[in-house]
C-alpha positions as CSV (number, residue, x, y, z in Angstrom):
1,M,113.7,109.2,92.2
2,G,113.6,107.0,95.3
3,S,112.8,103.4,95.2
4,R,109.1,102.4,95.6
5,Q,107.9,99.6,97.9
6,I,106.3,96.7,95.9
7,Y,103.2,95.0,97.2
8,A,101.5,91.9,95.8
9,S,97.8,91.4,96.4
10,P,96.8,88.1,98.0
11,L,95.1,87.2,94.7
12,L,98.4,87.7,92.8
13,A,100.3,85.7,95.5
14,R,98.0,82.7,95.1
15,K,98.3,82.8,91.3
16,V,102.1,83.0,91.4
17,K,102.2,79.8,93.5
18,K,100.7,77.9,90.5
19,L,103.4,79.1,88.1
20,K,106.3,77.0,87.0
21,K,109.8,78.3,87.8
22,Q,110.4,79.5,84.3
23,E,107.1,81.3,84.2
24,K,107.9,83.0,87.5
25,T,111.1,84.3,86.0
26,V,109.2,85.9,83.1
27,L,106.7,87.4,85.6
28,D,109.6,88.7,87.7
29,D,111.1,90.4,84.5
30,A,107.8,92.0,83.8
31,V,107.6,93.3,87.4
32,L,111.1,94.7,87.0
33,D,110.0,96.5,83.8
34,I,107.2,98.1,85.7
35,V,109.5,99.1,88.6
36,G,111.9,100.6,86.0
37,G,109.1,102.8,84.6
38,P,105.7,102.5,86.2
39,S,104.0,104.5,83.5
40,I,104.9,101.7,81.0
41,G,101.5,100.0,81.4
42,E,98.3,101.1,79.6
43,E,96.1,103.3,81.8
44,K,92.6,102.1,82.2
45,V,89.4,104.3,82.5
46,G,85.9,103.9,83.8
47,D,85.5,101.2,86.5
48,L,89.2,100.6,86.4
49,A,90.4,104.2,86.5
50,G,93.8,104.4,88.2
51,V,94.8,100.9,87.2
52,R,97.4,100.2,84.7
53,V,97.9,97.0,82.7
54,Y,101.2,95.8,81.4
55,K,101.2,93.1,78.7
56,F,103.9,90.5,78.3
57,K,104.2,86.9,77.1
58,I,104.7,83.6,78.9
59,N,105.1,80.6,76.6
60,K,103.9,82.7,73.6
61,Q,100.6,83.5,75.5
62,L,99.7,87.1,76.1
63,I,99.6,87.8,79.8
64,L,98.2,91.0,81.4
65,L,99.5,92.2,84.7
66,S,97.5,94.9,86.5
67,Y,98.9,97.3,89.0
68,T,98.5,100.7,90.6
69,Y,101.3,103.0,91.7
70,D,102.1,106.3,93.3
71,E,105.3,108.0,94.5
72,I,105.7,105.6,97.4
73,E,104.5,102.2,96.3
74,I,103.6,99.9,93.4
75,N,100.6,97.6,94.1
76,L,100.6,94.5,91.9
77,L,96.9,93.4,91.7
78,T,96.6,90.4,89.5
79,F,97.7,88.8,86.2
80,G,96.3,86.3,83.7
81,S,95.4,85.7,80.1
82,H,93.0,88.1,78.5
83,E,90.0,85.8,78.9
84,N,87.8,87.2,81.8
85,F,90.8,89.3,83.0
86,Y,89.0,92.6,83.1
87,R,85.8,91.0,84.6
88,D,87.8,89.4,87.4
89,L,89.8,92.6,87.9
90,K,86.6,94.6,88.4
91,N,85.3,92.0,90.8
92,Y,88.6,92.1,92.7
93,K,88.5,95.9,92.9
94,K,85.0,95.9,94.3
95,A,85.9,93.5,97.1
């Protein structure tokens, strides 16, 4: 299996800038988990078909990281706490 390209959405990039250094490290680890096995995330259906969500914790708070992938690339869409996460993700996908 060849290595996939990893892309971060502009939305994700903006959110990452607000993280503390330690929180970025935890996010990086989560991204590495996804790179190691992209099917690790929970596959969504309906409006979010094709999107997977990987759950991990930052400072004991559950964080959801959404992404899509294929043979060539992994697209990191957004991350955040569960509150309004899916609503915001649907809005982002429509845009």
